[in-house]
Structures are given as structure tokens and as C-alpha cells.
N, C-alpha and C positions, 0 to 999 in steps of 0.2 A: 393297468394304465389304459386310459381311454383318450380318444381324440375328440376335441370339440370343434364344431364348425361355427365360425364367426358369421354374424349376419353380413350380407353384402353391403359394402360402403361405396358411396359415390365419391370419386375424387375429382377435384377441380385443380387444374394446373395453376401454380403460383406464377403470376406475371411480374412479380416484384419480390424483393427480399422482405421477409416478415418483420424486420426491425423498423421499417418505416423511414429510415434515414434517406433512402433514395428519393423520397418525395420532397426532400428539403434542398435538393441540389439541381443545378443545371447540368445536363449530360452532353457528352460528345457523341455525335453520330453524323452520318453522311448528310450534307446540307440538302441535297436533292431529295433524299428520302424524307427528311424533316418536312420540307415543303409539301411533298406529295401526301404525307401522313396528315398534315394539318388540313388539307383540302378533302381527302377521301375518308379520313378517320381510321385508316389502317395502322395498326401498331407497328412500331419499328424497334430495333435493338440498339442500345447504346454500346459503347466500347466496353463498359463494365458488365454488360449482360442484362441490364434492366430493359424490360420490354414495356413500352408505354405509347400513348398517343400524345404528341406534343400539343399543348393548349395554353401555355402561359409564357410570359416574358422572361426569358432566361437571365436577363440582366439584373433581375430582382433577387437572384439566388446565387450562392457561392458555387463554384465549379466542383463537381463530384471528384473527390480525391482519387478514386480508382480510375476514372476516365482520364484524369490529368496525368497520372502515372503511366498509364498505357500509351496515351498520346505522345508523351515525351520520350518514350522508349521506341517509338516507330522511327524507321529511317526517314531522314529528311528528303523531301522530293519537291520538285518544281511543278507539281500537277496543278489541277484547277481547284485545289482546296476542298476536296471531298469531305474531309473530316473537320467539321466545325461544330461548335457547341450549339445546343438547342436552347 
């Protein structure tokens, strides 16, 4: 029995789920971070875990079902509305 050494592979972190469905939805994230991200181009994380830079009108897309489920499970609060959809 011998041991094989595999060639070194470069790995790139996936910033989105491979199925592409996340690209078809509007996602929930902190509204202040959404604004900052749109100005600076810094990626943000949605409630569902998707990492992206907001750049489109969310009103043209259905709400991500995962984000919606997580948002509805959060305790109700009278805060300043930090969790809004992008």
C-alpha cells in the first residue's frame, strides 16, 4: 500500500450558495450596513448567511424565504428597524 500526494489546490471561499437561488431574492440585513455597503462596496451578510454587495432594487425580487423565516422568528422589538430587506 502506498500513499499518494495530491497536487496543491487553490481554494476560493464561496460567498454564495452554489445553487444560484440566492441571486433571485431580496435579502434581509441591517439597513445601515446595506447603505454603507452600497457606498463602499464592502460585502455584508444577510440573515440567511448570503454574503454579497447590494446593488439592485430589492422591490423587483421576492423576499428570500430563509431570511423571512429567520426574521419572523426574531423577538419583536421597538428598535430603530435595524433588520430591513435589501
